[in-house]
Every structure is written in C-alpha cells, then in structure tokens.
C-alpha positions in Angstrom: -32.9 -41.5 36.1 -32.3 -39.8 32.7 -31.0 -42.0 30.0 -29.8 -39.2 27.8 -26.4 -40.1 26.3 -26.6 -43.9 27.0 -25.9 -46.4 24.3 -27.9 -49.6 25.0 -25.6 -52.6 25.0 -25.8 -56.2 26.2 -25.4 -54.8 29.7 -28.1 -52.2 29.4 -30.6 -54.6 27.8 -30.1 -58.1 29.3 -30.7 -61.1 27.0 -32.3 -64.1 28.8 -29.7 -66.6 28.1 -27.0 -68.3 30.1 -24.4 -67.6 27.4 -24.7 -63.8 27.5 -23.3 -61.7 30.4 -25.7 -58.8 30.9 -23.1 -56.7 32.7 -21.7 -54.1 30.2 -22.4 -50.6 29.0 -21.0 -47.2 28.3 -22.1 -43.6 28.4 -22.2 -42.0 24.9 -19.7 -39.1 24.7 -19.2 -38.6 20.9 -15.5 -39.5 21.1 -13.4 -37.6 18.4 -10.3 -39.5 17.4 -8.8 -36.5 15.6 -8.5 -33.2 17.5 -8.2 -31.2 14.3 -11.8 -31.9 13.3 -13.4 -28.5 13.4 -16.3 -27.6 15.7 -16.5 -30.9 17.6 -19.4 -30.8 20.0 -17.3 -32.6 22.6 -14.5 -30.0 22.6 -15.0 -27.0 24.9 -12.3 -24.3 24.6 -11.4 -23.4 28.1 -9.7 -20.2 26.9 -11.2 -18.0 24.1 -7.9 -17.6 22.2 -9.5 -15.1 19.9 -9.4 -12.5 22.7 -5.8 -13.1 23.6 -3.3 -10.4 22.6 -1.0 -11.7 19.8 2.2 -11.8 21.9 0.5 -13.9 24.6 -1.1 -16.2 22.0 2.3 -16.8 20.4 3.9 -17.4 23.9 1.3 -20.0 24.8 1.6 -21.7 21.4 5.4 -22.0 21.7 5.0 -23.3 25.3 2.5 -25.9 24.2 5.0 -27.2 21.6 7.6 -27.8 24.3 5.4 -29.9 26.6 6.5 -33.5 27.2 3.5 -34.8 25.2 2.1 -32.1 22.9 -0.6 -34.6 21.8 -2.4 -34.1 25.1 -2.9 -30.5 24.1 -3.6 -31.2 20.5 -7.0 -29.4 20.4 -5.6 -26.3 22.2 -2.7 -26.3 19.8 -4.9 -26.5 16.7 -7.2 -23.8 18.1 -4.3 -21.5 19.0 -2.7 -22.0 15.6 -6.0 -21.2 13.8 -6.1 -17.9 15.8 -2.4 -17.3 15.0 -3.1 -17.7 11.3 -5.9 -15.2 11.5 -3.6 -12.7 13.2 -0.9 -13.2 10.7 -3.4 -12.8 7.8 -4.5 -9.5 9.4 -0.9 -8.4 9.8 -0.2 -9.2 6.2 -3.3 -7.3 5.0 -2.6 -4.3 7.2 1.1 -4.2 6.0 -0.1 -4.4 2.4 -2.5 -1.6 2.9 0.2 0.6 4.5 2.6 -0.3 1.7 0.0 0.7 -1.0 -1.0 3.8 0.9 2.7 4.9 1.1 2.8 4.8 -2.7 4.0 1.2 -3.2 2.8 -1.2 -5.9 0.8 -4.1 -4.5 2.7 -6.4 -6.9 6.0 -5.4 -5.3 4.8 -6.1 -1.7 6.7 -8.8 0.3 5.6 -9.6 3.9 8.5 -9.6 6.4 7.7 -12.6 8.5 9.3 -12.3 12.0 11.7 -14.9 13.3 9.1 -15.7 16.1 6.5 -16.4 13.4 8.9 -18.6 11.6 9.6 -20.5 14.8 5.9 -21.0 15.4 5.3 -22.3 11.9 8.2 -24.6 12.0 7.1 -25.9 15.4 3.5 -26.5 14.1 4.8 -28.3 11.1 7.0 -30.5 13.3 4.0 -31.1 15.6 1.7 -32.1 12.7 4.3 -34.4 11.3 5.0 -36.1 14.7 1.3 -36.4 15.4 0.5 -37.8 12.0 3.3 -40.3 12.4 2.1 -41.3 15.8 -1.5 -41.6 14.6 -0.3 -43.8 11.8 1.7 -45.9 14.2 -1.3 -46.2 16.5 -3.6 -47.3 13.7 -1.0 -49.9 12.7 -0.7 -51.0 16.3 -4.5 -51.3 16.6 -4.6 -53.6 13.6 -1.9 -55.7 15.2 -3.9 -55.7 18.5 -7.0 -56.7 16.6 -5.2 -59.6 15.0 -3.8 -60.7 18.3 -7.2 -60.5 20.1 -8.8 -62.5 17.3 -6.1 -65.1 17.9 -6.9 -65.1 21.6 -10.6 -65.4 20.9 -9.8 -68.5 18.9 -7.7 -69.9 21.8 -10.6 -69.0 24.2 -13.1 -70.6 21.9 -11.0 -73.8 21.7 -10.7 -73.7 25.5 -14.5 -73.4 26.0 -15.2 -76.2 23.5 -12.5 -78.5 24.8 -12.9 -81.0 27.7 -12.2 -79.6 31.1 -8.7 -80.2 32.4 -6.8 -79.1 35.5 -4.9 -76.6 33.4 -8.1 -75.0 32.0 -8.2 -72.2 34.6 -4.5 -71.4 34.2 -5.0 -71.2 30.4 -8.0 -68.9 30.9 -6.0 -66.6 33.2 -3.2 -66.5 30.7 -5.6 -65.5 27.9 -7.3 -62.9 30.2 -3.9 -61.3 31.2 -2.7 -61.0 27.7 -6.1 -59.7 26.6 -6.0 -56.9 29.2 -2.4 -56.1 28.3 -3.2 -55.6 24.6 -4.1 -52.0 23.8 -7.0 -50.5 21.8 -8.3 -51.9 18.5 -10.1 -50.1 15.7 -13.3 -48.6 16.9 -15.3 -50.4 14.2 -14.3 -53.8 15.6 -14.2 -53.0 19.3 -17.9 -53.7 20.2 -18.1 -57.0 18.3 -14.8 -58.1 19.7 -15.9 -57.3 23.3 -19.2 -59.1 22.8 -17.5 -62.2 21.5 -14.9 -62.1 24.3 -17.4 -61.8 27.1 -19.8 -64.3 25.6 -17.1 -66.9 25.5 -16.1 -66.0 29.1 -19.7 -66.5 30.3 -19.9 -69.7 28.4 -16.7 -70.9 30.0 -17.9 -70.1 33.5 -21.4 -71.3 33.1 -20.4 -74.6 31.5 -17.8 -75.4 34.2 -19.4 -75.6 37.6 -16.2 -77.1 39.0 -14.7 -73.6 38.6 -17.7 -71.7 40.1 -15.8 -70.6 43.2 -13.0 -69.3 40.9 -15.6 -67.5 38.9 -17.1 -65.8 42.0 -13.7 -64.8 43.3 -12.9 -63.3 39.9 -16.2 -61.4 39.8 -15.5 -60.0 43.3 -12.1 -58.8 42.1 -13.9 -57.3 39.1 -16.3 -55.6 41.5 -13.4 -54.0 43.4 -11.9 -52.7 40.2 -15.3 -51.2 39.1 -15.7 -49.6 42.5 -12.4 -47.9 42.0 -13.6 -46.7 38.6 -16.7 -45.3 40.2 -14.6 -43.5 42.8 -12.3 -42.1 40.1 -15.4 -41.0 38.0 -16.9 -39.3 41.1 -13.6 -37.5 41.8 -13.7 -36.0 38.3 -16.6 -33.8 39.5 -14.1 -31.7 41.4 -11.8 -31.3 38.4 -12.2 -27.7 37.2 -11.4 -28.7 33.6 -14.5 -30.1 31.8 -12.4 -31.2 28.9 -10.0 -33.1 31.1 -12.9 -34.7 32.9 -14.5 -35.8 29.7 -11.3 -37.2 28.4 -10.6 -39.1 31.6 -14.2 -40.4 31.7 -13.7 -41.9 28.2 -10.6 -43.7 29.5 -12.6 -45.0 32.5 -15.3 -46.3 30.2 -12.6 -48.1 28.2 -11.3 -49.7 31.4 -14.8 -50.6 32.4 -15.4 -52.5 29.2 -12.2 -54.5 29.7 -13.1 -55.6 33.2 -15.1 -58.8 33.5 -18.5 -59.4 35.1 -19.3 -58.8 38.8 -21.5 -60.8 41.2 -25.1 -60.6 40.0 -26.4 -59.0 43.2 -23.9 -56.1 42.8 -24.3 -55.7 39.0 -27.1 -53.2 38.9 -25.9 -51.1 41.8 -22.4 -50.7 40.6 -23.5 -49.9 37.1 -26.1 -47.4 38.4 -23.3 -45.7 40.5 -21.0 -45.5 37.5 -23.8 -44.2 35.3 -24.8 -41.5 37.8 -21.2 -40.2 38.1 -20.9 -40.2 34.3 -24.2 -38.4 33.8 -23.3 -35.8 36.4 -20.0 -35.1 34.5 -22.0 -34.8 31.2 -24.5 -32.6 33.1 -21.6 -30.2 33.9 -20.8 -30.2 30.2 -24.5 -29.5 29.3 -24.7 -26.6 31.8 -21.5 -25.1 30.4 -22.8 -25.5 26.9 -26.0 -23.8 27.9 -24.1 -20.9 29.3 -21.9 -20.8 26.2 -24.9 -21.0 24.0 -26.5 -18.0 25.7 -23.2 -16.1 25.3 -22.9 -17.1 21.7 -26.5 -15.8 21.1 -25.5 -12.5 22.7 -22.4 -12.5 20.6 -24.4 -13.2 17.5 -26.7 -10.2 18.1 -23.6 -8.0 18.7 -22.1 -9.2 15.4 -25.4 -8.6 13.6 -25.3 -5.0 14.9 -21.7 -4.7 13.6 -22.9 -6.0 10.2 -25.4 -3.2 9.9 -22.6 -0.7 10.6 -20.1 -2.2 8.1 -22.7 -2.8 5.3 -22.5 0.8 3.8 -18.7 0.4 3.5 -19.0 -2.2 0.7 -20.4 0.5 -1.7 -18.3 3.4 -0.5 -16.4 5.2 -3.2 -14.5 8.5 -3.5 -12.0 10.3 -5.6 -10.2 11.8 -2.6 -7.2 10.1 -0.9 -8.1 11.6 2.5 -11.6 10.2 2.3 -10.2 6.7 1.7 -7.8 7.1 4.6 -10.5 8.3 7.0 -12.8 5.4 5.9 -10.0 2.9 6.3 -9.4 4.1 9.9 -13.1 3.7 10.5 -13.5 0.2 9.1 -10.3 -1.0 10.9 -12.0 0.1 14.2 -15.1 -1.8 13.2 -12.9 -4.8 12.5 -11.3 -4.5 15.9 -14.8 -4.4 17.4 -15.7 -7.5 15.4 -12.6 -9.4 16.5 -13.3 -8.5 20.1 -16.6 -10.3 20.0 -16.4 -14.0 21.0 -17.8 -17.1 19.3 -21.3 -17.3 17.8 -23.5 -20.4 17.3 -21.9 -22.8 14.9 -24.9 -22.8 12.6 -24.6 -19.0 12.2 -20.8 -18.7 12.2 -20.2 -19.2 8.5 -23.0 -16.9 7.4 -22.1 -13.9 9.6 -18.4 -14.3 8.9 -19.1 -14.5 5.2 -21.3 -11.3 5.3 -18.8 -9.4 7.3 -15.7 -10.3 5.3 -17.7 -9.8 2.1 -18.3 -6.1 3.1 -14.7 -5.8 4.4 -13.1 -7.2 1.3 -15.5 -5.2 -1.0 -14.3 -2.0 0.6 -10.6 -2.9 0.1 -11.3 -4.0 -3.4 -12.7 -0.6 -4.2 -9.9 1.1 -2.3 -7.3 -0.9 -4.2 -9.0 -0.1 -7.5 -8.9 3.6 -6.6 -5.2 3.5 -5.6 -4.4 1.4 -8.7 -6.1 4.0 -10.9 -4.3 6.7 -8.9 -1.0 4.8 -9.5 -1.7 4.6 -13.2 -2.4 8.4 -13.3 0.9 8.9 -11.3 2.7 6.8 -13.8 1.2 8.8 -16.7 2.3 12.0 -14.9 5.7 10.5 -14.6 5.8 9.9 -18.3 4.8 13.5 -19.0 7.4 14.9 -16.6 10.0 12.6 -18.1 9.2 14.2 -21.5 9.6 17.7 -20.0 13.0 16.5 -18.6 14.1 15.4 -22.0 13.0 18.7 -23.5 14.8 20.7 -20.8 18.0 18.6 -21.2 17.9 19.3 -25.0 17.8 23.0 -24.2 20.3 23.2 -21.4 23.4 23.7 -23.7 21.7 26.3 -25.9 23.3 29.8 -26.4 20.1 31.3 -27.7 19.6 32.9 -24.3 16.3 34.8 -24.6 14.5 32.2 -26.7 15.7 29.3 -24.6 14.8 31.2 -21.4 11.2 31.7 -22.6 10.9 28.0 -23.6 12.2 26.8 -20.2 9.8 29.1 -18.4 7.0 27.6 -20.4 8.2 24.1 -19.5 8.3 25.1 -15.8 4.7 26.4 -16.1 3.6 23.1 -17.8 5.4 21.1 -15.0 3.2 22.8 -12.4 0.0 21.7 -14.2 1.0 18.0 -14.1 -0.1 16.1 -11.0 1.9 13.9 -8.6 4.1 11.0 -9.6 4.9 7.8 -7.5 6.6 8.8 -4.3 9.7 6.7 -5.1 10.3 8.7 -8.3 9.2 12.1 -7.0 12.6 13.4 -5.9 14.5 11.8 -8.7 12.4 13.2 -11.5 12.2 16.7 -9.9 16.0 16.8 -9.4 16.5 15.8 -13.0 14.3 18.6 -14.3 15.6 21.2 -11.9 19.2 20.2 -12.8 18.6 20.8 -16.5 16.9 24.2 -15.9 19.6 25.3 -13.4 22.4 24.3 -15.8 21.0 26.6 -18.5 20.2 29.5 -16.1 23.6 29.2 -14.4 25.3 29.4 -17.8 23.0 32.3 -18.8 23.9 34.1 -15.6 27.6 33.6 -16.1 27.3 34.8 -19.7 25.3 37.8 -18.5 28.0 38.6 -15.9 30.7 38.3 -18.6 28.7 40.5 -20.9 28.2 43.1 -18.3 31.9 43.2 -17.6 32.6 43.6 -21.3 30.0 46.4 -21.5 31.5 48.1 -18.5 34.9 47.9 -20.1 33.5 49.2 -23.4 31.7 52.1 -21.6 35.0 53.0 -19.9 36.9 53.0 -23.2 34.1 55.0 -24.9 34.3 57.6 -22.2 38.1 57.8 -22.6 37.6 58.2 -26.4 35.2 61.1 -25.9 37.6 62.8 -23.4 40.5 62.4 -25.9 38.4 63.9 -28.8 37.1 66.7 -26.5 40.6 67.6 -25.4 41.8 67.7 -29.0 39.0 69.9 -30.3 39.4 72.3 -27.3 43.1 72.9 -28.2 43.8 75.3 -31.0 45.3 73.6 -34.0 46.4 74.4 -37.5 45.6 70.8 -38.6 42.5 70.7 -40.8 39.9 68.0 -40.4 38.7 65.7 -43.1 35.5 63.9 -44.0 37.4 60.6 -43.9 38.6 61.2 -40.3 35.0 62.3 -39.4 33.6 59.0 -40.6 36.4 57.1 -38.9 35.6 58.9 -35.6 32.0 57.9 -35.9 32.9 54.3 -36.8 35.3 54.1 -33.9 32.6 55.4 -31.6 30.2 52.7 -32.7 32.8 50.0 -32.4 32.8 50.5 -28.6 29.1 49.4 -28.5 27.9 45.8 -28.1 24.6 44.4 -29.3 21.9 45.0 -26.6 24.0 47.5 -24.8 22.1 50.5 -23.3 23.5 53.7 -24.7 24.4 56.5 -22.3 22.2 59.2 -23.8 24.0 62.2 -22.2 27.4 60.9 -23.4 26.0 60.2 -26.8 24.6 63.7 -27.1 27.8 65.3 -26.0 29.8 63.2 -28.5 27.6 64.2 -31.4 28.0 67.8 -30.3 31.8 67.3 -30.6 31.2 65.8 -34.1 29.3 68.9 -35.1 32.2 71.0 -33.8 34.6 68.8 -35.7 32.8 69.7 -39.0 34.0 73.3 -38.4 37.6 72.0 -38.9 36.9 70.7 -42.4 37.7 73.3 -44.9 35.5 74.3 -48.0 32.4 72.4 -46.8 29.2 73.9 -48.1 26.2 74.7 -46.0 24.1 72.1 -47.7 26.7 69.4 -47.3 27.1 70.2 -43.7 23.3 70.0 -43.2 23.3 66.7 -45.0 26.0 65.3 -42.8 24.2 66.6 -39.7 21.1 64.8 -40.8 23.0 61.6 -41.3 24.3 62.0 -37.8 20.8 62.4 -36.6 19.7 59.2 -38.4 22.7 57.4 -37.0 21.6 58.3 -33.4 18.0 57.3 -34.2 19.1 53.9 -35.6 21.1 53.2 -32.4 18.3 54.2 -30.1 16.8 51.2 -28.1 13.4 52.1 -29.7 14.9 52.7 -33.1 11.9 51.6 -35.2 9.5 53.9 -33.4 11.9 56.8 -33.4 12.5 56.5 -37.2 8.8 56.2 -37.8 8.1 59.4 -35.9 10.9 61.2 -37.8 9.4 60.0 -41.1 5.9 61.2 -40.1 7.2 64.6 -39.1 9.0 65.0 -42.4 5.9 64.0 -44.3 3.9 66.4 -42.3 6.3 69.2 -43.0 6.4 68.3 -46.8 2.6 68.4 -46.8 2.6 71.8 -45.1 5.2 73.2 -47.6 3.1 71.9 -50.6 0.1 73.7 -49.2 2.1 76.9 -48.7 3.5 76.8 -52.2 0.0 76.3 -53.6 -1.3 79.3 -51.6 1.6 81.5 -52.7 1.1 80.6 -56.4 -2.6 81.5 -56.1 -1.7 84.8 -54.5 0.9 85.6 -57.3 -1.8 85.1 -59.9 -4.0 87.6 -57.9 -1.1 90.1 -57.9 -0.8 89.7 -61.7 -4.0 91.6 -62.2 -3.0 94.4 -59.9 -0.9 97.5 -60.7 2.3 98.3 -58.8 2.4 94.6 -57.5 5.8 93.7 -59.0 7.6 93.9 -55.7 5.1 91.6 -54.0 5.3 89.1 -56.8 9.1 88.9 -56.4 8.7 88.4 -52.7 6.2 85.6 -53.1 8.3 84.0 -55.8 11.3 83.9 -53.5 9.2 82.4 -50.8 8.0 79.7 -53.3 11.6 78.9 -54.3 12.7 78.7 -50.6 9.8 76.4 -49.8 10.6 74.3 -52.8 14.2 74.1 -51.9 13.3 73.0 -48.4 10.8 70.5 -49.7 13.5 68.9 -51.9 15.8 68.7 -48.9 13.0 67.0 -46.9 12.3 64.5 -49.7 16.0 63.7 -49.8 15.9 63.1 -46.0 12.8 60.9 -46.5 14.7 58.8 -49.0 17.6 58.5 -46.6 15.3 57.3 -43.8 13.9 54.6 -46.1 17.3 53.5 -47.4 
C-alpha cells in the first residue's frame, strides 16, 4: 500500500507501552485555513472562471453572495472576484483608450462604474467583513475550547491518579461527552492535546481492570462509529466534486481523531479500510491534477507563442494616427487570444504574465506618449487659431474695406496651414473665426450694395444733366455763354461722380462734345484761348480715367516726341535758310522757310505749355 500523504502518528507507529494507545492517524491533505490564500495546492477550481463571459461571471458572483452560508463557497467567491477585478480593469483601460482616442485628455477621464459593478463590490466587501468577523470569532472560540479541554485534561488526570470509586466510570463518561461536544482548538495545540487525552484514557482503562468490560464495550461502540466513517469516506468516491470530497474527508479525519480506541483485533483492519478510502480520494485528486498539469503545459506553450507575436508591439512607433488605431485593434485581438487561454503552471504564471503585460503596457505607453504629443500640438494649434480669431475680431469693424479684405484673406489662408485642434474646441474656435470674418464681409457687402445704389442714382442724375444741357444747346438762344458758367457746368458734371465709380465712356465723350459746342456760345474768345480750354478739358478727362496715371504718361510722352520732332524740323529749316542765303533769286523761299520756322516755334511753345499743364 502506498504511504504517500500519510503523517506518522502514535497510531501509525505504535509505541510498546501500556500507557499509549496505538490507534490514531490521519491522511495528510495540506489543510488551508484561509480560502483567500492564492494558489493553494489543495484547491481545484471546478470552473475556469477566466473563460466565463463577464455577464455570467457577475451573475454567479451575486448568486454566491446570497447563499445561506457564503463561507462554504469562499474559494469560489475569491476566484470569481479576482476574475471580476481583471475584467473591470480591462473595461477601465479600454474606456480610457477610447476616451483618449476620441480626443479626450487622460487626466479628465472618469470611469462610469455600473450599478451592477457597485452591487458586486459592496457584496464582496460585506462578505469579507462577515468572513473576517466569523474567523475572528472562531479563533476566539478555539482558544476558549483549548482552555476548556485543558481543564478537562486536568480533571481526567486527577481521575486517573485518584483511587477507584463507583463513580469513576460516570465521571469519565461526563468528561468524554463534554470533550466530544467541545469544538476545534488551534491547530498548533491539536495534536499534543489529542495525544495527552488518549494517553490518559489508555492509562485509565489499563489501570482499572474492574472496568475492562466497560472498556471493551466502549471500544466496540468506537468501532461502529469508525465503520460509519469508512462508509462515508467510501461514498465520497461517487461525489463528482473533488473539492467537496476533500473538504468532507478532512471533516471525517477530524471526527476519527475524536473517536476513542477500538478493539485491538479490529484496529489494523479498520484503519487500513479508512486509509484506502482516503488514498483513493487523494488519487482522484492526483489524477485530476495530472490532467490539469498537462493542460497547463499546453496552455503555457500557447501563451509562449502569443508572447512571440506580441513582442514586436512593445517597440512599435509611428507618427500616423491610423497606424496606431490599426495596431491597437491588432493588440486587442492578441489580448483576447491571451485571455481565452486557461491557466498555466504556477511556477511559470508570474513570468509569462509579466512578459505579456510588459509588452502590452509598453505599447500603450508609447501610444499614450504619441497622443499626448499630438494633444500638445493640437493645443499649440488652438493657441495659434485663437490668435487669428483675435486678429480677425480686431478687423471686423474696420471701414477700410479693401485693405481689411486683403488682411482677412491672408488670415484665412494662414488658418488653413494650421493643423487640427482638440475635438472639443474644434467647432467653437472655427465658429468664432468664421463669425468675425463673416461680420466684416457682410458689412462690406451691405456697404457695396449701398454704394452701387448711390452710383446708380448718380448715373441717372448725370444722364439727366446731360439731356438738359443737350436740349438747351440744341435750342436757338440769344443768351451768350460765359467761361464762369462753362467751369460750373464741368464742376457740376464731376460732382455726380463718386470715388471708384466707373465712368460711362460714351456719355463722357458726348458731354465733352457738348462742352466744345458750348464754347461757341462764349463771345470774343480767341482761337488760342479756345485751344487752351480744349486741352484742359482733355486733361480733365485723362485725370478721371480709371488708368489716369498711364494715360497722362502716354500723353506726356507724345507731347515730348512732337516737341523733339519740331526742334529737329526747325534746325533743318534754319540750315536750309543759310543755304538759300548764298543763292540768287531765293528770297521767296527764305520767306517761306522762315514762316515755317515761326509756325513750328509757335506750336512748340504751345506744346511746352501743355507739358507744364500736365506736370502741374
């Protein structure tokens, strides 16, 4: 028979003395007093809670809280709550990533914990508080039990050492009954207490032959109780829950220790039967653990493969948002694959988890750094666009229409060169800038419309003025014209014009023809004076031309060219006169050439006067 898992005691290794009862012993089962101790070898999760969907996990956890005695499910509750915390941590992380990806600042993030999550956390807190309170009460009770059992030991020792009386048996029964009724004691004192108790019992029975028959009867009763324990242990083999079987087996061993000795001839047999049933239960555990170990090894290999896939992500970097989003989707799928893999050997769990989460966190650290830098750039862009808004707002009330229009157009071009701003400010800053620009251009458009209406009115009045003058000059009259009225007519004509107004060239030409006609009504006006006034009219038209500077320049150049030509002609004529001076009968030609020189000189003087008028 295998002795694996057996703790040798007085019962397993008999001592050759009448004062020691050799019948005792237990199977080692690594009892864990506190279910929240992580990775207990004795605890076998019947459900892999890491594979349960989050809603089902929460449902089972809430259900476990509401059982009549949640402590019976303490290990399951702690395991489920650990998985729940992992899920919530993932939810928080995913929510933070989405918040940052949508343009939020990580410092402003607040996780919206659901009412169901809050109920789970309150329930777990209540469970822990109740459990800790019960454990504390149990420990206090164990200390009280220890104290009382030590008192009973003193009573039993006094009974053993005292002289035999007719009440000795009754006193012993009373001590035994109370001993059995008292609950557990601290583990550190249990074995020594048990040894002392049974040593005194053996001594009591061995020293008092008069009570031999009572002793044998008591041992037969003990045998029946231990047979029942064997049957209960054997029945555990049919229990589908290994955890429940192990827990019940521990209780059976506790009961076994509290039952007194059995007849010597049955001692080895009953003990062997109990041991075999216990070992078969532990064999079930061993078989299960072997299967689980193989599965954990397979899971380990799968997770190592995932580690190779996720490793490059810890050094990934990019300056493109879409690249980060694509890689985030990829690493989330890898994480889902990681989460779907079950447990790995305990000795490897910390290492593989550390390696995976190191890569995972490194990726998100780089991603967060990228988006933080992007956010900083967006904030810088926001500051630049705010400055443009302030400049546009400073210009929106300006009446310098053309200059302001060009400046606003330049601001709009500059706006387009500035990148994105944080999403939560995007519409607000754009609407502010657009409102300032629109206010100016709306005002400019209104002003332009008013100006066009005024120009239209002025053009109509100008046309009526022309018609009136035309009618007057076409009607015979004895009233003479005057230079003063002439100048007033020209001034009135120009008063109809507005700055920037396009001149109706045909109407302008017709009006100036009328002015030429009006000059005929002015008496005693010399030819030269008339030409001088006509040239002034010509200059006036040029100065009111849209391209006045160019037109005046052309006129000036033409006059200079004509003056130069006249100077050359005069020089040639004078040379010819000198030639005629040496010829006979050339007087008539000299007079003709001299007249031509005088005419050219007169014309040149007029042109020089016109040139001075252009420059004035």
